[in-house]
C-alpha positions as CSV (number, residue, x, y, z in Angstrom):
1,M,0.1,0.2,-0.1
2,K,1.3,3.7,-1.3
3,L,-0.5,5.6,1.8
4,G,-0.9,9.4,1.2
5,F,-1.7,11.9,4.2
6,I,-3.8,15.7,3.7
7,G,-2.6,16.9,6.4
8,T,-0.2,15.9,8.7
9,G,-1.2,17.6,12.0
10,N,-2.0,16.5,15.7
11,M,-4.5,13.8,14.2
12,G,-3.5,13.6,10.9
13,G,0.2,13.1,12.7
14,S,-0.9,11.1,15.4
15,I,-2.1,8.5,12.6
16,L,1.2,8.8,10.3
17,R,3.3,8.5,13.1
18,G,1.6,5.7,14.5
19,Y,1.8,3.8,11.0
20,V,5.0,4.6,10.1
21,K,6.1,3.4,13.8
22,A,4.3,-0.5,13.1
23,N,4.8,-0.5,9.2
24,G,8.5,2.0,8.3
25,P,8.4,4.8,6.0
26,E,8.4,3.1,3.1
27,G,5.9,5.1,0.1
28,V,4.1,6.8,3.1
29,F,4.1,10.5,1.7
30,G,2.7,13.5,3.3
31,A,1.8,17.0,2.5
32,D,0.6,20.0,5.1
33,V,-0.7,23.7,4.3
34,N,1.8,24.2,6.7
35,Q,5.7,23.6,5.9
36,A,6.6,23.4,9.4
37,T,4.4,21.0,10.3
38,L,5.0,18.5,7.5
39,D,9.0,19.1,7.8
40,K,9.1,18.0,11.9
41,V,6.7,15.0,10.7
42,V,9.2,14.6,7.7
43,A,12.5,14.8,10.4
44,D,10.2,12.3,12.7
45,T,9.5,9.5,10.2
46,G,11.6,9.4,7.3
47,I,8.5,9.6,5.3
48,T,8.7,12.1,1.7
49,A,7.3,15.1,1.8
50,T,5.6,16.4,-1.4
51,D,2.2,18.4,-2.0
52,N,-1.5,17.4,-2.5
53,K,-1.6,16.4,-5.7
54,G,1.7,14.7,-5.6
55,V,-0.2,12.7,-2.3
56,V,-2.9,12.0,-5.1
57,E,-0.7,11.2,-8.2
58,N,1.6,8.8,-5.8
59,C,-0.5,6.9,-3.6
60,D,-3.5,3.7,-3.6
61,T,-4.9,4.9,-0.5
62,V,-5.4,8.7,0.5
63,L,-6.0,9.7,4.0
64,F,-7.6,13.8,4.3
65,A,-6.8,14.8,7.7
66,V,-7.8,18.9,7.1
67,K,-10.1,21.2,9.2
68,P,-13.8,20.8,7.4
69,I,-13.7,24.5,5.9
70,F,-10.3,24.0,4.1
71,F,-11.8,20.9,2.8
72,G,-12.9,22.7,-0.8
73,K,-10.5,24.3,-1.7
74,M,-8.2,21.5,-0.8
75,F,-10.5,19.4,-3.7
76,E,-9.2,21.8,-5.9
77,S,-6.1,21.6,-5.3
78,I,-6.7,17.6,-6.4
79,K,-9.7,16.5,-8.2
80,D,-7.7,16.4,-11.8
81,S,-5.5,14.3,-10.0
82,I,-7.4,11.5,-8.7
83,R,-8.0,7.7,-9.7
84,K,-11.0,5.5,-9.9
85,D,-8.6,2.8,-8.3
86,Q,-7.9,4.8,-5.4
87,L,-9.1,4.1,-2.3
88,F,-9.7,7.9,0.2
89,V,-10.2,7.8,3.9
90,S,-11.7,10.8,5.9
91,I,-11.3,11.9,9.6
92,V,-13.0,15.3,8.4
93,A,-14.8,16.0,11.1
94,S,-18.9,16.4,10.3
95,T,-18.0,15.2,6.9
96,S,-21.0,12.4,5.5
97,I,-20.2,10.5,3.3
98,E,-22.6,11.6,1.2
99,E,-20.8,14.7,0.8
100,L,-17.5,13.1,-0.2
101,E,-19.4,11.1,-2.8
102,E,-20.1,15.0,-4.1
103,Y,-16.3,15.9,-3.9
104,L,-15.2,12.3,-4.7
105,G,-17.6,11.1,-6.9
106,K,-20.7,8.5,-6.4
107,D,-18.4,5.7,-7.4
108,A,-15.3,6.7,-5.1
109,R,-13.9,3.4,-2.4
110,I,-14.7,5.9,0.9
111,V,-14.4,4.5,4.6
112,R,-15.4,8.2,7.1
113,V,-13.8,7.2,10.3
114,M,-13.8,8.6,13.7
115,P,-11.0,8.3,16.0
116,N,-10.4,10.2,19.3
117,T,-6.8,12.7,20.2
118,P,-5.4,9.1,22.3
119,A,-4.5,8.3,18.8
120,M,-1.6,10.9,20.0
121,V,0.2,7.6,22.1
122,G,-1.2,5.1,20.7
123,E,-4.1,4.6,22.6
124,G,-7.0,5.3,20.1
125,M,-10.4,4.1,19.6
126,A,-12.0,4.6,15.8
127,S,-15.2,3.8,13.9
128,L,-14.3,3.2,10.0
129,S,-17.4,3.5,8.2
130,P,-17.6,2.0,4.5
131,N,-19.2,3.7,1.5
132,A,-21.0,0.6,-1.1
133,N,-18.4,1.0,-3.2
134,A,-15.0,-0.4,-0.4
135,T,-14.5,-3.4,-1.0
136,E,-12.9,-5.7,1.9
137,E,-10.1,-5.1,0.7
138,D,-10.2,-1.4,1.6
139,V,-11.6,-2.3,4.8
140,E,-9.0,-4.5,5.9
141,K,-6.3,-1.6,4.9
142,A,-8.3,1.0,6.7
143,K,-7.8,-1.8,9.8
144,L,-4.0,-1.3,9.0
145,I,-3.8,2.1,10.0
146,F,-6.2,2.5,12.7
147,N,-5.0,-0.1,14.2
148,S,-1.0,1.2,13.9
149,C,-2.6,3.9,16.5
150,G,-4.6,2.1,18.9
151,K,-7.5,-0.1,17.9
152,C,-11.0,0.4,15.4
153,E,-14.4,-1.5,14.5
154,V,-15.7,-0.8,11.3
155,M,-19.5,0.6,12.5
156,E,-23.1,2.3,10.3
157,E,-22.0,5.8,9.3
158,R,-25.5,6.7,11.3
159,L,-23.8,5.1,14.5
160,I,-21.4,8.0,14.1
161,P,-23.2,10.4,16.5
162,A,-23.1,7.6,19.5
163,V,-19.4,7.0,19.0
164,T,-18.7,11.0,19.1
165,A,-19.6,10.8,22.4
166,L,-18.5,7.6,23.4
167,S,-15.1,7.6,22.0
168,G,-14.9,11.2,20.3
169,S,-15.8,13.7,23.3
170,S,-14.8,11.4,26.1
171,P,-11.6,12.1,26.4
172,A,-12.8,15.2,27.6
173,Y,-14.6,13.7,29.7
174,V,-12.4,11.2,31.6
175,F,-9.5,14.2,31.6
176,M,-12.2,16.4,34.0
177,F,-12.5,13.4,36.2
178,I,-8.4,12.2,36.4
179,E,-8.1,16.0,37.2
180,A,-11.3,15.8,39.8
181,L,-9.1,13.1,41.7
182,A,-6.2,14.9,41.6
183,D,-7.9,17.8,42.9
184,A,-9.0,16.3,46.0
185,G,-5.1,14.4,46.3
186,V,-4.1,17.9,46.8
187,Q,-6.5,18.8,49.1
188,A,-5.8,15.8,51.3
189,G,-1.9,16.7,51.1
190,M,-0.4,15.2,48.0
191,F,1.4,17.6,45.3
192,R,0.9,17.6,42.5
193,E,2.6,16.0,40.1
194,P,2.3,12.9,41.9
195,A,-2.0,13.3,42.5
196,Y,-2.0,12.8,38.8
197,K,-0.3,10.2,37.8
198,F,-2.0,8.5,40.6
199,A,-5.5,9.8,39.5
200,A,-4.0,8.6,35.3
201,Q,-2.5,5.6,36.5
202,A,-5.9,4.2,38.1
203,V,-8.3,5.4,34.9
204,K,-5.0,3.6,32.6
205,G,-5.4,0.5,34.9
206,S,-9.0,0.2,35.5
207,A,-9.7,0.6,31.8
208,E,-6.9,-2.1,30.8
209,M,-9.3,-4.8,33.3
210,V,-12.5,-3.6,31.2
211,L,-10.4,-4.6,27.9
212,E,-8.7,-7.6,29.6
213,T,-11.5,-9.3,32.3
214,G,-14.3,-8.9,29.3
215,L,-15.9,-8.4,32.7
216,H,-19.0,-6.1,33.0
217,P,-18.1,-3.1,34.9
218,G,-20.3,-3.6,38.0
219,I,-18.5,-6.5,38.8
220,L,-15.9,-5.0,38.6
221,K,-17.2,-2.3,40.9
222,D,-18.5,-4.3,43.3
223,M,-14.5,-6.4,43.6
224,V,-13.2,-3.0,44.9
225,C,-16.4,-2.4,47.1
226,S,-15.9,-4.2,51.1
227,P,-18.7,-4.3,53.0
228,G,-19.0,-1.3,55.0
229,G,-15.8,-0.3,53.7
230,I,-14.7,3.6,52.3
231,T,-15.0,2.6,48.7
232,I,-19.3,1.4,49.1
233,E,-19.3,4.9,51.0
234,A,-17.6,6.9,47.8
235,V,-20.3,5.3,45.5
236,R,-23.1,5.9,48.0
237,I,-22.0,10.0,47.5
238,L,-20.9,10.2,43.7
239,E,-24.7,8.2,43.1
240,Q,-26.5,10.5,45.3
241,Q,-24.3,13.6,43.5
242,G,-25.4,12.1,40.3
243,M,-22.7,10.6,38.1
244,R,-23.7,8.5,36.8
245,S,-27.0,10.3,35.5
246,A,-24.5,13.3,34.4
247,V,-22.3,11.3,32.4
248,F,-25.1,9.8,31.0
249,N,-27.1,13.0,30.2
250,A,-24.0,14.5,29.1
251,A,-23.2,11.8,26.2
252,L,-26.8,11.5,25.2
253,A,-26.2,15.4,24.1
254,V,-22.9,14.9,22.1
255,A,-25.1,12.4,20.2
256,G,-27.5,14.6,20.1
257,Y,-30.3,13.6,22.2
258,D,-32.6,15.5,24.6
259,A,-31.6,13.8,27.7
260,Q,-34.7,15.8,29.0
261,K,-36.9,13.4,26.8
């Protein structure tokens, strides 16, 4: 696979770095409107720098990682170089498969992806939504890219709002939780730096327990709560304060649901 990235900023660059770390820089091309950003990626990874047109002309798989407002201008620079044998992977926010097909053609092979920021540390979670023209081989190519910087699952495009609520936006909720835990540690006498480390590692380890054991989160919670102990008292207070309801309603708001209904 010859893979090209149009956009090598925070998210595009994170995916690119993950892919190169797993597969090497050979056959990987990158373009970015910010020359300094592209130069840094090239220095870090050894990929080939080019422009938008060069990416499309040299690659069989092209990943769009630009902001939605710039997509039209970017497309103008590549439209004469697009070929029917190419796969287009898009992480362009809020841009549907239908909209992508209007630019690329109704017969274009497209996989729309919703990634998240933990891809920056190789722990991302992405949904892959292929259009009707995408082949099984195309989906496998997309899996190869996104498994290089975390995990991915094939999901229907209609579920992208739910994916956004659960993984796209949720790092913000988790960061708030870590910050609140650390604040409590500071109040209890701990210095700030170790407080963040203890809180963050506890969250990371807890997430790994869910993924590795396959046990229901409620069962894992029960394993920490001794009868009459301090943890079950903390759980009581969290329930009293509406923690689960707040998370539930916040995620539904991101997904576009009215939680008050």
